[in-house]
C-alpha positions in Angstrom: 25.3 -12.8 1.0 23.3 -12.2 3.9 20.1 -14.5 5.0 17.2 -11.9 4.6 18.7 -11.6 0.8 19.0 -15.4 0.1 15.3 -15.7 1.5 14.5 -12.8 -0.6 15.7 -14.9 -3.7 14.5 -18.0 -2.7 10.9 -16.4 -2.2 11.3 -14.4 -5.7 12.8 -18.2 -7.7 9.2 -19.7 -5.7 7.0 -16.9 -7.1 8.2 -16.8 -10.5 8.0 -21.1 -10.6 4.4 -20.0 -9.8 3.8 -18.0 -12.1 4.3 -14.5 -10.7 4.7 -11.8 -13.3 3.8 -9.0 -10.7 3.6 -8.1 -6.7 0.8 -5.8 -5.8 1.2 -4.4 -2.1 -1.7 -2.4 -1.0 -2.8 -0.5 2.6 -6.2 0.6 3.7 -6.3 4.3 4.4 -8.3 5.9 6.6 -11.2 6.2 4.5 -11.2 2.4 5.0 -10.0 2.4 0.9 -7.5 -0.1 -0.2 -4.6 1.5 -2.1 -1.8 0.0 -3.3 1.5 -0.2 -5.5 2.7 -2.8 -7.8 5.9 -3.8 -9.5 7.3 -6.6 -11.6 8.7 -9.5 -9.9 12.9 -8.4 -10.1 12.0 -5.3 -7.8 10.2 -8.2 -5.0 13.8 -7.2 -3.1 13.2 -3.4 -3.2 9.5 -3.7 -2.5 10.4 -5.6 1.0 13.1 -3.1 2.1 13.7 0.1 0.0 9.9 0.1 -0.6 7.9 2.2 -3.1 7.8 6.1 -3.1 4.1 7.0 -1.5 3.1 10.8 -1.0 1.7 11.4 2.4 -1.3 12.7 0.9 -2.6 8.5 0.9 -3.0 9.4 4.2 -6.0 11.6 3.7 -7.3 10.5 0.4 -11.7 10.5 0.8 -13.9 8.2 -0.1 -14.6 10.1 -3.5 -11.0 10.9 -4.2 -11.1 14.6 -3.1 -7.4 14.9 -1.1 -8.4 16.4 2.6 -5.1 18.3 2.8 -4.2 19.0 6.6 -1.7 21.5 8.1 0.7 19.0 8.4 0.0 16.8 5.3 0.3 18.5 1.8 2.3 18.3 -1.5 5.7 17.9 -0.3 7.4 14.7 1.4 7.6 11.4 1.3 6.5 8.1 2.5 7.8 4.4 1.5 5.5 1.5 1.0 6.9 -2.0 2.1 5.8 -4.9 2.1 6.3 -7.8 4.2 7.3 -11.0 2.3 6.1 -13.1 5.0 2.4 -12.8 3.5 3.1 -12.7 0.7 1.0 -14.9 -1.5 -0.8 -15.3 -5.3 -4.3 -13.6 -5.7 -4.5 -14.4 -9.5 -3.0 -15.9 -12.5 0.5 -14.4 -12.3 -0.2 -12.1 -9.5 1.3 -12.3 -6.0 0.0 -9.5 -3.2 1.4 -8.9 0.3 0.1 -6.3 3.2 2.1 -3.4 3.2 3.4 -0.8 5.8 4.0 3.2 5.4 7.5 3.9 6.8 9.3 7.2 6.6 12.3 7.9 3.7 15.1 7.0 6.8 12.8 3.9 7.9 11.9 4.9 10.7 8.2 4.4 11.8 5.5 6.4 10.3 2.5 7.5 12.5 0.0 6.6 9.6 1.2 2.7 9.9 -1.6 1.7 11.1 -0.7 -1.9 10.4 2.2 -1.5 12.6 -0.2 0.5 15.6 -2.0 -2.8 15.5 1.5 -4.4 16.2 2.3 -2.9 18.8 -1.0 -2.6 20.9 -0.4 -6.7 20.8 2.9 -6.5 21.8 2.1 -4.2 24.7 -0.7 -7.0 25.5 2.0 -9.6 25.5 4.0 -7.6 27.6 1.7 -7.7 30.2 1.3 -11.5 30.1 -1.9 -11.6 27.2 -2.0 -13.9 24.2 -4.4 -12.6 21.8 -6.6 -14.2 18.9 -8.9 -12.4 16.4 -11.4 -14.1 14.4 -13.5 -11.8 11.5 -16.9 -11.9 10.1 -17.5 -10.0 6.5 -20.6 -9.4 5.1 -21.2 -8.5 1.2 -23.5 -8.4 -1.1 -23.1 -10.5 -4.8 -24.8 -7.9 -7.4 -25.1 -9.6 -11.4 -23.7 -7.7 -14.0 -26.3 -5.5 -14.5 -26.6 -4.4 -11.0 -30.1 -5.7 -9.9 -30.9 -7.7 -6.7 -33.7 -9.6 -7.9 -34.1 -13.0 -8.4 -34.2 -15.8 -5.9 -33.1 -15.3 -2.9 -33.5 -16.5 0.6 -32.1 -15.5 4.0 -29.7 -17.9 5.4 -31.3 -20.4 2.7 -29.6 -23.5 1.1 -30.9 -22.6 -2.1 -29.0 -19.4 -2.3 -25.8 -20.9 -1.3 -26.7 -23.8 -3.8 -27.2 -21.3 -6.7 -23.9 -19.2 -6.1 -21.8 -22.7 -5.8 -23.4 -24.0 -9.1 -22.5 -20.2 -10.9 -18.8 -21.1 -9.5 -18.4 -18.5 -6.8 -18.9 -20.3 -3.9 -16.5 -23.3 -5.3 -14.1 -20.7 -6.8 -13.6 -18.7 -3.2 -13.1 -22.4 -1.0 -10.6 -23.5 -3.5 -8.6 -19.8 -3.7 -8.5 -19.8 0.2 -7.4 -22.9 0.9 -4.4 -22.5 -1.6 -3.0 -19.0 0.1 -4.1 -20.8 3.8 -6.7 -18.1 4.3 -8.5 -20.1 7.2 -12.3 -19.5 5.8 -14.5 -21.5 8.2 -18.0 -20.6 7.1 -20.0 -19.5 4.2 -23.9 -18.3 4.1 -26.5 -16.4 2.6 -27.4 -13.6 5.4 -30.5 -11.8 5.9 -30.4 -8.6 2.9 -31.1 -9.9 -0.5 -28.4 -11.2 -2.1 -25.7 -10.4 0.9 -23.4 -13.4 2.1 -20.9 -14.0 5.4 -17.9 -15.5 5.3 -16.5 -16.3 8.9 -12.8 -16.4 9.5 -10.5 -18.5 11.6 -9.3 -17.0 15.2 -5.1 -15.9 14.5 -3.1 -12.9 15.8 -4.6 -9.7 15.3 -2.0 -8.9 12.7 -2.8 -11.5 10.7 -6.5 -11.1 11.5 -6.4 -8.1 9.6 -4.3 -8.9 6.8 -6.8 -11.8 6.3 -9.8 -9.4 6.0 -7.9 -7.3 3.6 -7.1 -10.6 1.7 -10.0 -12.1 1.7 -12.0 -9.2 -0.1 -9.0 -9.6 -2.6 -10.5 -13.4 -3.1 -14.3 -12.7 -2.9 -13.6 -9.8 -5.4 -11.5 -12.5 -7.7 -14.5 -15.2 -7.6 -17.0 -12.5 -8.0 -15.5 -10.7 -11.3 -14.6 -14.9 -13.0 -18.6 -15.3 -12.6 -20.0 -12.5 -13.7 -20.6 -10.6 -10.4 -19.5 -7.7 -8.1 -18.5 -8.0 -4.8 -19.8 -4.9 -2.8 -18.6 -4.5 1.0 -20.3 -1.4 1.2 -22.2 -0.5 5.2 -25.1 -0.4 2.7 -24.9 -2.0 -0.6 -28.8 -1.5 -1.4 -31.6 0.7 0.3 -34.2 -1.8 -1.4 -32.5 -4.8 -1.0 -31.8 -4.2 2.8 -28.2 -5.2 2.1 -26.2 -3.4 5.1 -23.0 -5.2 5.5 -20.6 -5.4 8.9 -17.1 -6.8 9.5 -18.0 -8.5 12.9 -14.6 -8.9 14.9 -14.0 -11.3 17.5 -11.2 -11.9 19.9 -10.0 -13.7 23.1 -7.1 -13.2 25.7 -4.7 -16.1 27.5 -3.6 -14.9 30.4 0.1 -15.4 31.1 -0.9 -18.9 33.2 -2.2 -19.9 29.8 -5.9 -20.0 31.4 -8.8 -18.1 29.3 -10.4 -15.2 30.4 -13.2 -15.6 29.0 -14.3 -18.5 31.0 -13.4 -20.4 33.8 -14.0 -17.5 36.1 -16.2 -16.5 38.9 -18.3 -14.3 36.3 -21.4 -15.0 34.8 -20.8 -17.5 31.8 -17.4 -18.2 33.6 -16.1 -14.8 32.6 -12.4 -14.0 34.8 -12.2 -10.5 37.0 -9.7 -9.7 33.9 -12.3 -10.7 31.1 -15.4 -8.5 32.5 -12.3 -5.5 33.0 -11.9 -6.3 29.3 -15.7 -6.0 28.6 -15.9 -3.2 30.5 -13.0 -1.6 28.7 -14.4 -1.7 24.8 -17.9 -0.4 25.9 -16.6 2.4 28.5 -14.8 3.4 25.1 -17.5 2.9 22.4 -19.3 6.4 21.9 -15.7 8.2 21.7 -13.8 5.0 19.7 -17.0 4.3 17.2 -15.3 6.6 14.6 -12.3 4.4 14.3 -15.4 1.5 13.8 -18.3 2.4 12.0 -17.2 6.6 10.8 -18.3 7.1 7.6 -21.2 8.8 6.0 -23.2 5.1 5.1 -22.0 3.5 8.5 -25.2 5.6 10.0 -27.8 3.9 7.5 -26.5 0.1 9.1 -25.5 0.7 12.8 -29.6 1.2 14.2 -31.7 -1.0 16.2 -33.5 -3.6 14.7 -30.5 -4.4 12.5 -28.5 -7.0 14.6 -25.6 -4.4 14.1 -25.2 -3.3 17.9 -26.7 -0.4 18.2 -26.9 -0.5 21.5 -24.2 -0.2 24.4 -24.0 -2.9 26.8 -23.3 -6.9 26.7 -24.9 -10.0 26.6 -24.8 -13.4 26.1 -25.3 -14.2 22.9 -27.2 -11.1 22.5 -27.4 -10.0 19.1 -28.8 -6.3 19.0 -25.9 -5.5 21.9 -22.7 -4.1 20.9 -20.6 -6.4 22.4 -22.1 -10.1 21.7 -20.9 -12.8 24.5 -20.1 -16.1 22.7 -19.5 -18.4 26.2 -17.0 -21.7 26.2 -20.0 -24.5 24.9 -19.8 -27.7 23.2 -21.0 -25.2 20.6 -18.3 -23.4 20.2 -15.1 -25.3 19.6 -12.9 -22.1 19.4 -13.5 -21.4 23.0 -15.0 -18.3 24.5 -15.0 -15.2 22.8 -16.2 -11.0 22.7 -17.7 -10.1 19.0 -17.7 -6.4 18.5 -20.8 -5.8 16.3 -20.6 -2.3 15.1 -17.6 -3.0 12.9 -18.8 -2.5 9.5 -16.3 -2.9 6.1 -16.1 1.1 5.5 -13.2 0.7 8.9 -9.8 0.7 8.4 -9.2 -3.1 9.8 -5.8 -2.7 11.3 -7.0 0.4 13.2 -10.7 -0.8 14.0 -9.1 -4.3 15.5 -6.2 -1.7 17.3 -8.9 0.4 19.0 -10.8 -2.8 20.2 -8.0 -4.6 21.7 -6.5 -1.2 23.1 -10.0 -0.6 24.6 -10.2 -4.2 26.2 -6.5 -3.6 27.9 -7.2 -0.5 28.8 -10.1 -1.9 30.6 -7.9 -4.3 32.2 -5.0 -2.8 33.5 -8.2 0.0 35.1 -9.7 -3.1 36.6 -13.1 -2.0 35.7 -15.9 -4.0 36.9 -17.9 -6.0 34.3 -21.0 -3.9 33.9 -24.9 -5.7 34.5 -25.8 -8.0 31.3 -28.4 -7.2 29.2 -29.9 -10.7 28.9 -33.1 -9.5 26.4 -33.5 -7.7 23.2 -32.3 -3.8 24.9 -35.1 -3.0 22.1 -38.2 -3.9 24.3 -39.8 -3.1 27.3 -38.1 -2.7 30.4 -35.5 -0.5 31.7 -33.9 1.3 28.7 -30.7 0.6 27.1 -28.6 3.4 25.9 -28.4 3.3 21.9 -25.5 4.6 20.1 -26.2 8.1 18.2 -24.6 6.6 14.5 -25.0 10.3 12.6 -21.3 10.8 11.3 -21.1 14.5 12.3 -22.1 13.1 16.1 -19.3 9.9 15.6 -16.7 11.9 14.3 -17.0 15.1 16.6 -16.9 12.6 19.7 -13.6 11.1 18.3 -12.5 14.4 18.2 -13.1 15.3 21.2 -11.7 12.2 22.8 -7.9 12.5 24.6 -7.7 8.2 24.5 -8.1 8.5 20.8 -4.8 10.4 20.9 -3.3 8.5 23.2 -4.1 5.3 21.2 -3.4 5.9 17.8 -1.6 9.7 17.8 -2.2 13.1 16.5 -1.0 12.4 13.3 -3.5 9.6 12.2 -6.3 11.2 14.1 -5.7 14.8 12.7 -5.9 12.3 8.4 -8.6 10.5 10.1 -10.9 13.5 10.9 -10.1 15.4 7.8 -11.3 12.5 5.6 -14.2 11.8 8.1 -15.0 16.0 7.9 -15.1 16.3 4.2 -18.0 13.1 4.2 -19.7 15.2 6.7 -19.3 18.4 4.7 -19.9 16.7 1.1 -22.8 14.1 1.9 -24.5 15.1 4.7 -28.1 16.2 3.0 -27.6 13.2 0.5 -30.3 9.9 0.6 -29.4 6.6 1.5 -30.1 5.5 -1.8 -27.9 7.7 -3.2 -25.3 7.2 -1.0 -25.5 3.4 -1.4 -25.5 3.5 -5.0 -22.6 6.4 -5.8 -20.5 4.4 -3.2 -21.4 0.8 -3.7 -18.2 -0.5 -4.9 -15.8 2.0 -2.9 -14.8 -0.7 -0.4 -14.4 -3.4 -2.8 -10.8 -4.8 -4.4 
């Protein structure tokens, strides 16, 4: 019996001792929706080694569960969904979960495996001497069973969080996160009514994306236990002004162990490589926006004045800039980092993080100069700053025209993503924001 088999048997026994009866494995599709398979615990070994069957059509499921078939993706074929046993954790009584990846039947990599794509992007950075840390922030709306957003709530209010703590949600989430090792750094009431934000601590890129999915699982379970539902829609409610983001922070350390976003000669200590990384993200932003905020609801969030990063610029602690720079100060114990604010919860987190890091790496390789900083509200009077065009049709066709997107993600993944999002354009372009918010309020919930 080989070591891997022994480890799987030990893992299975540990899970059984913890009361686990079923194991769930998930992927995030190109619409940003979590899909998965579930097996009894005794099938854990098969879930890890052979995988469970999944039609290629999983990759063209849409937000309304329409299947947007393409020339390459139809009714014929099969993929395998294999889980990562190193990430297994108990997420509910009797239930364990792990992130999964698509492979072909013969075990080779699938072009639709976005978790594998993120791993390759991080490996390419490491091969050039850059170690990467990523941390994400998640915004969501906590909605009572009656669907109402009414009741007392204060933006960033202590009373709002205390109320949810007394209801049990905050305490349950903190306890459950600690039990599975999710690095939950902070929780606060956000600007929108019944809107909450959590921050997840920095870790390696794949684990950071896994943590986004795991956090959504734990938030959903804690909410339901308290008679609530959590909405991760980019626009959970028009009236409540609950537009949810999924901001991503990243930092690099070079081969000499030096951070590239501090200790340099540039503004706020940014090194030449750090400036090139920021420039790379900004250069690809219009054509890569479909990776970050490409859903039919994204355009209702990505607007000036919403602190969503609607302007194509960077600035120190500038919350209206697409790239907010966080300098290394006494108030920033994790060190300097770059925040990409345009990302929302309708994005596939593996794909979004991979696109962000790939763009930054490309900028470093091309030695792009750091663009001038915008140190004011970009919407204020002064020299105009480019505003990103958020309309879904424009965003998706910019992605379709991008040769860099194909180089980064591969033609098959791009074809699938375009098919899914073009279905949204065709079906819902004329729908009102209110109708869309109500119809798809829980599409990205788990």
